[in-house]
C-alpha positions as CSV (number, residue, x, y, z in Angstrom):
1,X,81.3,61.7,111.5
2,X,83.5,59.3,113.5
3,X,83.8,60.2,117.2
4,X,86.4,58.8,119.5
5,X,85.4,58.5,123.1
6,X,87.2,60.9,125.4
7,X,88.3,57.9,127.5
8,X,90.0,56.3,124.5
9,X,91.8,59.6,123.7
10,X,93.0,59.8,127.3
11,X,94.3,56.3,127.2
12,X,96.2,56.9,124.0
13,X,97.9,60.0,125.5
14,X,98.8,58.1,128.7
15,X,100.3,55.2,126.7
16,X,102.3,57.6,124.5
17,X,103.6,59.5,127.5
18,X,104.6,56.3,129.3
19,X,106.5,54.9,126.4
20,X,110.0,53.7,127.5
21,X,113.0,55.7,126.4
22,X,114.8,54.4,123.3
23,X,117.6,51.9,124.1
24,X,121.1,52.9,123.6
25,X,122.9,51.0,120.9
26,X,126.6,50.2,121.2
27,X,127.1,50.3,117.4
28,X,125.2,53.5,116.6
29,X,125.5,55.5,119.9
30,X,128.6,54.4,121.8
31,X,131.0,53.2,119.2
32,X,131.2,56.6,117.4
33,X,132.2,58.3,120.6
34,X,134.9,55.6,121.3
35,X,136.1,56.0,117.7
36,X,136.7,59.7,118.2
37,X,137.7,59.9,121.8
38,X,139.6,56.7,122.5
39,X,141.1,55.6,119.2
40,X,144.7,56.8,120.0
41,X,145.2,54.3,122.8
42,X,142.5,51.6,122.7
43,X,141.5,50.9,119.0
44,X,143.1,49.7,115.8
45,X,145.3,47.2,117.5
46,X,146.4,49.5,120.3
47,X,145.6,48.2,123.7
48,X,147.0,50.4,126.5
49,X,146.5,48.7,129.8
50,X,145.6,45.7,127.7
51,X,142.2,47.2,127.0
52,X,140.7,47.1,123.5
53,X,137.6,49.1,122.8
54,X,137.3,47.6,119.3
55,X,134.1,45.6,120.1
56,X,131.5,45.3,122.7
57,X,132.9,41.8,123.5
58,X,136.4,43.2,124.0
59,X,135.1,45.9,126.3
60,X,133.3,43.2,128.4
61,X,136.6,41.2,128.5
62,X,138.4,44.3,129.8
63,X,142.1,44.8,130.5
64,X,144.6,45.1,133.3
65,X,141.9,46.2,135.8
66,X,139.4,43.5,134.9
67,X,136.1,43.8,132.9
68,X,135.5,47.4,131.7
69,X,131.8,47.1,132.1
70,X,129.8,45.8,135.1
71,X,126.4,45.0,133.5
72,X,124.7,44.6,136.9
73,X,126.0,47.9,138.2
74,X,127.0,50.1,135.2
75,X,127.9,53.1,137.4
76,X,130.4,50.9,139.2
77,X,132.1,49.9,136.0
78,X,135.8,50.6,135.6
79,X,135.2,52.4,132.3
80,X,132.5,54.6,133.8
81,X,134.8,55.6,136.8
82,X,137.7,56.3,134.4
83,X,135.7,58.6,132.1
84,X,133.4,60.3,134.7
85,X,135.6,61.0,137.7
86,X,138.4,63.6,137.8
87,X,140.2,61.3,140.2
88,X,139.2,57.7,139.6
89,X,140.0,55.0,142.2
90,X,142.9,53.8,140.0
91,X,145.0,55.6,137.3
92,X,144.0,58.8,135.6
93,X,140.8,60.2,134.1
94,X,140.3,59.3,130.5
95,X,140.9,60.2,127.8
96,X,144.4,60.8,129.2
97,X,145.8,64.2,128.4
98,X,142.6,65.3,126.5
99,X,139.5,67.2,127.3
100,X,137.1,65.0,129.4
101,X,134.0,63.6,127.8
102,X,131.1,66.1,127.6
103,X,127.9,65.7,129.6
104,X,126.2,64.6,126.4
105,X,128.8,62.0,125.7
106,X,128.6,60.7,129.2
107,X,124.8,60.6,129.1
108,X,125.1,58.2,126.1
């Protein structure tokens, strides 16, 4: 009978518990939300405030208010402030005239 030392078992459990969370993918996690929630104004050739949400690159480029994403400080990003705050520092909460994003959508 094969016996695994208790120390080895404890190490395996610790390594499993300490595994980093899965990375968020723009294509599989974020883009589907954008496609449903932002398509009316920022997709398919429409660029309100000169902001296209078609691709990750176009989001980085931004629009009238500069880059939509601040990679160094994501919670300071223009797009984050517009979707997460009822009264963002400029303009209106997005999506304009629609139900705000859910907690699950924002968590993504």
